[in-house]
N, C-alpha and C positions, 0 to 999 in steps of 0.2 A: 389442628394447628393452633398454637397459643398466640396470644397478642404479641409476644416477643418475636416470634417468627414473622408475623405480618409487618412489624416495625423494621426488622432487618431487611425484609424483601422491599419494603417501601423506600428505605434508605439506599439500597442498591440501585433501584430504579431511578431514584432522584439523582444519584451520582452519575449514572450512565446517561441520563437525560442532559445533565449539565455538561458532560463531555461532548455530546453531540452538538449542543448549542455553542459551546466554546469553539469547536472545530469549524462549524459553519461561519461563525463570526470571523475567526482568523483567516479562513479561506477567502473571504471577500477581498482581502488585500492582494491576493495573488492574481496574476494575469490569467485570463480565460483563453483556452486553446480549443478550436474546433478539432474534429477528428482529422481533417485534412492538414491543418497546421501541425498537429501532433506528429502525424506520419512524416511530414516534410522534415521536421527537426530530428525525428527519430532516425530517418534514413541517412542523415549526415554522418552518423557514427556507428550505426547498427544495421543489421539486416535480418529480416524475418518477414514471413507473409503478412500482408496488411490486415487480413481478417484475424489472424492470431494475435497480432500486436494490439488491435483494438479490443479484442476479447480480454486479453490480459490486463490492459489498462483499466477497463471497466471493473475487472475482478479486484485488482490492487486497490483501486479507489474505494470500492465497497468495503474491503477488509480494513483499510485505513480510516474509513468513515469520512472521506473527503469527496466532494463532487468531482467527477471524472474530468470535467473541463478545466479543473484547477491543477491537474497533474501535468508536468512538462518533463520530457526526457532529460533535460539538463539539471533538474532539481536533484540535489544530493539528499540522501536518506538522512544524513545528519541535520541538514537544514530543516527538513520536514519534522524531524524529531524535536528540534528546538521550538519550532512554531506550534506543533500540535500535541506535544507531550502534555497530557493532562491526567494526573493520578495514574500514571504508567499505562493507560489503556493503549496509547499509540505504540509504546514499546512492546507490549504484549502482542499486538497485531504484527509488528515487524518480526518479533521472535518466531511467530507461527510461520510467516513467509520464509524466513531464513531456514527454519527446520524443513519446510517443504522443499526448498531448493536443494538442501543437502540430500534429502531422500530421493529426489528426482535425479540428481547426479549419480547417486549410488545405483539406482535402477538402470541408468544409461551407461554405467561403467566408466564414468569420468571421475576426475580427481575431486574428492569431497573436501580436500583441504585448501581449495582455492581461495577461500574467504568469501564473505558476502558481497553482493553487488553494492557499489557506492552511490549509484544514481538510479533514478526512476527508469531511465532508458536501459541501463544494464539489467535491472531487475526484470523489466518487461521482456527484453530480448532473451534473457536466459530462460525465463518461464515459457515463452513462446517456442523457443528452439527445443527445450527438453520435453515439451508435450507433443511435439510433432513426430 
């Protein structure tokens, strides 16, 4: 591997690291919710088993690169995108989740043209229900 390849790899890691630091910094401004608080807010508009909801919340947070306690069922995906969009990494994560939902809908035999979820609560509810 030549020096150019190492430089490209180092640059990629630096950009990725900056993205993580950026999201952690921006996440500090958001309200923190315990699992109980998340479930209480979630259950006001959605229904799914609590263990599935928390599992999907953790998974979505990991994919987005945001601490799970900073995700709220009421947050819009658009709001998160504006807050955490850094060199398109957040949007790439969202595109992966959107593709996953379309595939899960297809496997479940539901309408794949419904459009993407617009809130974290809708996203978590749909993922939890489609996986059950």
